[in-house]
C-alpha positions as CSV (number, residue, x, y, z in Angstrom):
1,M,1.2,-24.1,8.5
2,S,-0.2,-25.0,5.1
3,T,1.6,-27.8,3.0
4,N,1.3,-25.1,0.2
5,T,4.0,-23.0,1.9
6,R,6.6,-23.0,-0.8
7,Q,4.0,-22.2,-3.5
8,S,3.2,-18.9,-1.7
9,P,5.2,-15.7,-2.0
10,E,6.7,-14.2,1.1
11,I,4.3,-11.3,1.1
12,V,0.6,-11.6,-0.1
13,T,-1.7,-8.7,-0.7
14,F,-4.9,-8.0,-2.4
15,G,-7.2,-5.1,-3.3
16,E,-8.3,-2.6,-5.9
17,S,-6.0,-1.7,-8.9
18,M,-7.4,0.9,-11.1
19,G,-6.6,2.3,-14.5
20,L,-4.9,5.8,-14.2
21,L,-5.2,8.5,-16.9
22,T,-3.1,11.7,-16.2
23,A,-3.7,15.1,-17.8
24,K,-0.4,16.7,-18.3
25,D,-2.0,20.0,-19.4
26,T,-1.7,22.5,-16.5
27,R,-5.0,24.0,-17.6
28,G,-6.7,20.9,-16.2
29,L,-8.6,17.9,-17.4
30,E,-11.3,19.9,-19.2
31,Y,-8.8,21.5,-21.6
32,A,-6.3,18.6,-21.8
33,A,-5.6,17.4,-25.4
34,S,-4.2,13.9,-24.3
35,L,-4.0,11.7,-21.3
36,D,-1.1,9.4,-20.2
37,K,-2.2,5.9,-19.3
38,S,-1.0,3.8,-16.4
39,F,-2.4,2.2,-13.4
40,G,-2.2,2.4,-9.6
41,G,-3.5,0.8,-6.4
42,A,-2.0,0.7,-2.9
43,E,-1.7,-3.0,-2.7
44,S,-0.3,-3.6,-6.2
45,N,2.2,-0.8,-5.7
46,L,3.4,-2.5,-2.5
47,A,3.7,-5.8,-4.2
48,I,5.8,-4.3,-7.0
49,G,7.9,-2.4,-4.4
50,V,8.6,-5.6,-2.5
51,S,9.5,-7.6,-5.7
52,R,11.9,-4.8,-6.7
53,L,13.5,-5.1,-3.4
54,G,14.5,-8.7,-3.9
55,H,11.5,-10.6,-2.2
56,T,8.7,-12.6,-3.6
57,S,5.2,-11.0,-3.5
58,G,1.7,-11.9,-4.7
59,W,-1.1,-9.6,-5.5
60,F,-4.6,-10.6,-6.4
61,G,-8.0,-8.9,-6.8
62,R,-10.7,-8.5,-9.3
63,L,-10.3,-6.6,-12.6
64,G,-12.6,-6.2,-15.4
65,Q,-12.2,-8.4,-18.6
66,D,-11.3,-5.3,-20.5
67,P,-8.3,-3.6,-22.0
68,I,-7.5,-1.6,-18.8
69,G,-7.9,-4.8,-16.7
70,T,-5.6,-6.8,-18.9
71,M,-3.0,-4.1,-19.2
72,I,-2.9,-3.9,-15.3
73,L,-2.6,-7.7,-14.9
74,K,0.2,-8.0,-17.5
75,A,2.1,-5.0,-16.0
76,I,1.9,-6.3,-12.4
77,R,3.0,-9.8,-13.7
78,G,5.9,-8.1,-15.6
79,E,7.3,-6.7,-12.4
80,G,7.8,-10.2,-11.0
81,V,4.7,-10.3,-8.8
82,D,2.7,-13.4,-8.7
83,V,-0.9,-12.8,-10.0
84,S,-2.0,-16.4,-10.2
85,R,-4.9,-15.7,-7.8
86,A,-6.1,-12.6,-9.6
87,R,-9.3,-12.8,-11.6
88,L,-10.7,-11.0,-14.6
89,S,-14.5,-10.6,-14.5
90,D,-16.7,-10.2,-17.5
91,A,-19.6,-9.0,-15.3
92,E,-18.1,-5.7,-13.9
93,P,-15.5,-3.1,-15.4
94,T,-12.1,-2.2,-14.1
95,G,-12.1,1.0,-11.9
96,L,-10.6,4.2,-13.3
97,M,-9.0,7.3,-11.8
98,I,-8.2,10.5,-13.7
99,R,-5.6,12.8,-12.3
100,E,-5.1,16.4,-13.3
101,N,-3.0,19.3,-12.1
102,A,-4.8,22.6,-12.7
103,S,-3.2,25.9,-11.7
104,G,-0.8,24.0,-9.5
105,K,-3.6,22.0,-7.6
106,S,-3.6,18.3,-8.0
107,S,-6.9,16.5,-8.0
108,V,-8.0,12.9,-8.7
109,H,-11.5,11.9,-10.1
110,Y,-12.6,8.4,-9.3
111,Y,-14.8,6.1,-11.4
112,R,-15.1,3.0,-9.2
113,K,-18.8,2.6,-8.5
114,L,-19.9,-1.0,-9.4
115,S,-16.3,-1.9,-10.3
116,A,-14.9,-5.4,-10.5
117,A,-12.8,-4.7,-7.3
118,S,-15.9,-3.6,-5.3
119,A,-17.5,-6.9,-6.1
120,M,-14.7,-9.0,-4.4
121,T,-16.0,-11.4,-1.8
122,P,-14.4,-14.0,0.6
123,D,-15.0,-16.5,-2.0
124,D,-12.1,-15.0,-4.0
125,L,-9.7,-16.0,-1.3
126,D,-7.3,-19.0,-1.6
127,P,-6.8,-20.0,2.0
128,D,-3.7,-22.1,1.4
129,Y,-2.2,-19.3,-0.5
130,I,-2.6,-16.8,2.3
131,A,-1.6,-19.4,4.9
132,G,1.7,-20.1,3.1
133,A,2.9,-16.6,3.3
134,E,5.2,-14.8,5.7
135,I,3.1,-11.7,5.9
136,L,-0.4,-10.7,4.7
137,H,-0.7,-7.0,4.0
138,V,-4.1,-5.3,3.8
139,T,-5.4,-1.8,3.6
140,G,-8.4,0.2,4.6
141,I,-9.2,1.0,0.9
142,T,-10.5,-2.6,0.4
143,A,-12.5,-2.3,3.5
144,A,-14.0,0.9,2.3
145,I,-15.0,0.2,-1.3
146,S,-17.9,-2.2,-0.4
147,P,-19.3,-4.2,2.3
148,S,-18.1,-7.4,0.6
149,G,-14.7,-5.8,0.4
150,L,-14.6,-5.4,4.1
151,S,-15.9,-9.0,4.6
152,T,-13.0,-10.2,2.3
153,V,-10.4,-8.2,4.5
154,E,-11.8,-9.7,7.7
155,A,-11.8,-13.3,6.2
156,A,-8.3,-12.9,5.0
157,I,-7.1,-11.7,8.3
158,H,-8.9,-14.6,10.0
159,I,-7.1,-17.1,7.8
160,A,-3.7,-15.6,8.4
161,K,-4.1,-15.4,12.2
162,Q,-5.2,-19.1,12.2
163,A,-2.1,-20.0,10.2
164,G,0.3,-18.0,12.2
165,V,1.0,-15.5,9.4
166,K,1.8,-11.9,10.4
167,V,-0.8,-9.3,9.5
168,S,0.4,-5.9,8.3
169,F,-2.3,-3.2,8.1
170,D,-2.1,0.3,6.5
171,P,-5.4,2.1,7.2
172,N,-5.0,4.3,4.0
173,L,-7.9,6.4,5.1
174,R,-9.6,7.8,2.0
175,L,-12.3,10.5,2.9
176,K,-13.7,10.3,-0.6
177,L,-14.8,6.8,0.1
178,W,-16.2,7.3,3.6
179,S,-16.3,9.8,6.5
180,A,-14.0,9.6,9.4
181,E,-16.9,8.8,11.5
182,Q,-17.8,5.8,9.3
183,A,-14.2,4.7,9.0
184,R,-13.3,5.1,12.7
185,P,-14.9,1.8,14.2
186,V,-13.9,-0.4,11.2
187,L,-10.2,0.7,10.9
188,L,-9.7,0.6,14.6
189,R,-11.1,-2.9,14.8
190,L,-8.8,-4.1,12.1
191,A,-5.8,-2.5,13.7
192,E,-6.4,-4.5,16.8
193,Q,-5.8,-7.6,14.8
194,A,-2.7,-6.4,13.1
195,D,0.9,-7.4,14.0
196,Y,2.2,-4.4,12.2
197,F,0.0,-1.2,12.1
198,L,1.3,1.4,9.5
199,P,-0.8,4.6,9.9
200,G,0.1,8.2,9.3
201,L,0.0,10.7,12.2
202,D,-2.7,12.7,10.6
203,E,-4.8,9.6,10.1
204,M,-4.5,8.8,13.8
205,K,-5.6,12.2,14.7
206,L,-8.8,11.7,12.7
207,L,-9.3,8.0,13.8
208,Y,-8.8,8.6,17.5
209,N,-10.5,12.1,17.2
210,E,-7.5,13.4,19.2
211,Q,-5.0,16.1,18.5
212,D,-2.7,15.5,21.5
213,E,0.1,13.3,20.1
214,Q,1.1,11.9,23.4
215,K,-2.5,10.7,24.1
216,I,-2.4,9.2,20.6
217,F,0.7,7.2,21.4
218,E,-0.7,6.1,24.7
219,R,-3.7,4.6,22.8
220,L,-1.5,3.0,20.3
221,S,0.5,1.4,23.0
222,A,-2.5,-0.6,24.1
223,L,-2.5,-2.4,20.7
224,N,-0.7,-5.7,20.2
225,A,0.8,-4.4,17.0
226,V,4.2,-2.9,16.4
227,S,3.1,0.6,15.3
228,I,4.9,2.6,12.7
229,V,3.5,6.1,12.5
230,K,4.5,8.1,9.4
231,G,4.4,11.8,9.1
232,G,6.3,13.1,12.1
233,P,8.5,16.3,11.8
234,D,10.9,14.9,9.3
235,L,10.8,11.5,11.1
236,T,8.8,8.3,11.5
237,Y,7.7,7.0,14.9
238,V,8.3,3.3,16.0
239,L,6.3,2.1,18.8
240,V,7.2,-1.3,20.2
241,N,5.9,-2.6,23.5
242,G,5.2,0.9,24.7
243,T,8.8,2.3,23.8
244,L,8.7,5.0,21.3
245,T,11.7,5.6,18.9
246,E,12.2,8.3,16.3
247,V,13.7,7.4,13.0
248,P,14.8,10.4,10.8
249,Y,13.8,10.8,7.2
250,F,16.2,10.6,4.2
251,K,16.0,14.1,2.8
252,A,14.9,14.0,-0.9
253,D,17.2,15.9,-3.2
254,H,14.2,17.1,-5.2
255,V,10.5,16.3,-4.8
256,L,8.6,15.7,-8.1
257,D,5.6,13.6,-7.1
258,T,4.5,12.5,-3.6
259,V,2.0,9.9,-4.8
260,G,3.0,6.4,-3.9
261,A,5.3,7.5,-1.1
262,G,3.4,5.7,1.5
263,D,3.3,2.5,-0.5
264,G,7.0,2.8,-1.1
265,F,7.5,3.2,2.6
266,C,5.5,0.1,3.4
267,A,7.4,-1.9,0.7
268,G,10.7,-1.0,2.3
269,F,9.6,-1.6,5.8
270,L,8.1,-5.1,5.1
271,S,11.1,-6.0,2.9
272,G,13.3,-5.0,5.9
273,L,11.4,-7.3,8.2
274,L,11.9,-10.2,5.7
275,K,15.6,-9.5,5.7
276,G,15.7,-9.9,9.5
277,Y,15.9,-6.2,10.4
278,S,14.6,-4.8,13.7
279,P,11.5,-2.6,13.4
280,Q,13.7,0.5,13.7
281,E,16.0,-0.7,11.0
282,A,13.2,-1.7,8.7
283,T,11.7,1.7,9.3
284,R,15.0,3.3,8.3
285,L,14.7,1.3,5.0
286,G,11.2,2.4,4.6
287,N,12.1,6.0,4.9
288,L,14.7,5.6,2.2
289,T,12.5,3.9,-0.3
290,G,9.8,6.4,0.4
291,S,12.2,9.3,-0.3
292,M,13.3,7.7,-3.4
293,V,9.7,7.4,-4.7
294,I,8.9,11.1,-4.5
295,Q,11.9,12.0,-6.6
296,A,10.2,10.8,-9.8
297,V,6.7,10.8,-11.3
298,G,4.2,7.8,-11.1
299,D,2.3,5.7,-8.6
300,W,4.7,2.7,-8.8
301,E,7.2,3.5,-11.6
302,A,9.7,5.1,-9.3
303,L,9.8,2.3,-6.7
304,P,13.6,1.5,-6.3
305,T,15.4,-1.8,-6.9
306,W,17.5,-3.3,-4.1
307,E,20.6,-2.4,-6.2
308,Q,19.4,1.2,-6.3
309,V,18.8,1.1,-2.5
310,E,22.3,-0.2,-1.8
311,A,23.9,2.3,-4.0
312,K,22.1,5.2,-2.1
313,L,23.1,3.6,1.3
314,N,26.7,3.3,0.1
315,N,26.8,6.8,-1.5
316,V,27.6,5.4,-4.9
317,T,27.5,8.2,-7.5
318,H,25.8,7.7,-10.8
319,V,28.3,7.8,-13.7
320,E,27.0,8.5,-17.2
321,R,29.0,6.7,-19.8
């Protein structure tokens, strides 16, 4: 284990964070008079979620040396996440995504080609920083944005495995980035190296090219990982050493925005592991944090604090004074 252990957060993650512009006008982006500004990214969302749940987290990646990039960096730092290994590049811009809701249909338009995040390489990794963590969390998005992004993910996993750091992997299959055929060999290869594999059931149907759920779980059982499969019928599946457990959802009172629910789940699950919970107990916490995220609007803004989670678990009612 690295001598740098105490300088590293408990969870380290990295990847693409993008500026987010949202058109509120229900006629769609073409006719919107104004756009709300924020940001989003699976890994930075997770790091913020872990921090709010009372654990230390670090996020790094490449952002452009531009107003959007500096806004993102300051906001993530403001949430208590360590961004000391993040980098602002004057050679490439920060990626951008624009969201619209036209006639009840939500769409996202991405502007990420030649972005700073896609230029990330293994040279951007600090081996001691990764080796000092408890858990390294990576996603398939970083693997998909560029060949050097994939190389960076593979190098980070290698560093973690060499140091005895647990690897958490969310495939986060994005078919706008690559086809299922292109993604399949890459994501399944990464899953074989994970200690915690966090896919959705629909993702596994695509990655295994298999609709039979029993056969999917049989194949997952061959992995060394604890597999947490989201998206069952009002439940999450937990697969540990070939034993399948079903953990029910927490029903949301009202659903406003499902974006970020998966990242909220992962933040709750990994925080549960850090608290010493069993995989089943950690999944229950993930189900709760995921359900709390979808009851407000925003990629990361609705991620709950530990105090809010405890209040929900203890059925503490909100009193407006």
